[in-house]
N, C-alpha and C positions, 0 to 999 in steps of 0.2 A: 081309641083311647090314646091319651097323650103320654109320651114318655120324654124325659130329659136324660141325654147321655152326656156324661162328663168323662172325657178321655183322659187317661194317665200315661205314664211310661209304659206299663205292661198290662193295663187293665181298662175296661170300660165300666163305669158306675152308671147304672140306669135307675132312675127314679120314675116310678109308675104314678101317673095322675098327681104330681106333687101339689100340695095345698099352698105353697108359697113359692116365690120366685127362686129359682136355682141359679147360683153363680159359681164361679171358680174362687170366690174370696177365701183366703186362708189356704188355698191349695197350691202346690208348686205348678208352674207352667212348663213342665217337661213332658212333651207329648211326642210320640212317634208321628211323623208327618202323614202317614197313610191313614191314621184314625179318623181324619176329617175328610178323606177322599170323596165319600158319597155326598158330603155336605160341605163343600169348600167355603161357602158363604158364612158358615158358622164359626170358622177358625178365628176370626177377630173377636167374637163374643166369647169363645172358649167353651161353650157348651152347645149342644145339638138339641133342638126341640123338634120332634117329629110325631106325627100321628101314625099309629100302627093298627093293624087289624087283629093282631094276636090276642088271645084269651088265656094262653098257658105259657109256662116257661119254655117248653120245647118250641112252641109256635113263634115266640118271641126270638129265640136264637136262630131259628130258620129264616124268619123274616129279615133279621139283621145280616145274615149270610147273603141273601138276595140283594140287599142294598149295597154290600161291598162287592159282591160279584159284579154287579152292574157298573162299578167304578174300577174294575180290573184289580181287585185286592183279594188275595187268598185269605179268607177268614171263614172257617167252617167248624164251629164248635161241636155240631152234631155229625158224627161219623155216618155217612150214607150206608155203609155196609152193616153196621151194628145198630143204627138208630139210637145210639147213646152217645154220651160226651166223648169226644176224641181225647186221647191222652195228652194232647198239646194244650188243653184248656182245664181250668178249674172254675166250677160255677157255684156261686153262693147266692142264696136268697135270704135277706134279712139276717145275715150273719151265719147261716147254716149251709153246710155243703148239701147240694141238691139230693144226694143219696140219703140223707138223713130227713128229708121231707116225706110225709106220709104218702103223697102222690108222686113223688120224685119229679121228673121232668114235665109230668102232667099236672103239676100244681097250678091252680088258677091264679092269674095275676090279679091283684086288688090294689086299690088306691092306697098309696103310702108304701108300698113294697119297694125294696131296693134290691136290685140284682147286681151282682159283680161278675164280670167275665174276665178272669185272669188268663193271660197267655203265658204258658210254661215255655221259655225259651230253650231250644236245643242248640248245641254247638257242633253237632255231628255231621253237619253238611246239609 
């Protein structure tokens, strides 16, 4: 399945099997440099297009974690001890928080879905 990732300052917007070309047009280009780490060649384009194996929201988040881990970036929205979203992240699907979805993190990804992964910055060290 194809996804397009649009990095922002504190979030990743992910479009699942988009029907039309996705660009950064109209969006600010303020992006944390590490967000492109697994796909440095995509930085000039501003969006990341990648094929994924994931079929659910949970699997997508885990797959993204692997991409970032392979690029030596600490990005783990799913807490390995609780198997739920870590408190450093907020996950939305089509504008709804994941906890409000009938299947939660096990919601199946479908063409046209938009997933937003927000990083909650902590300044406590």
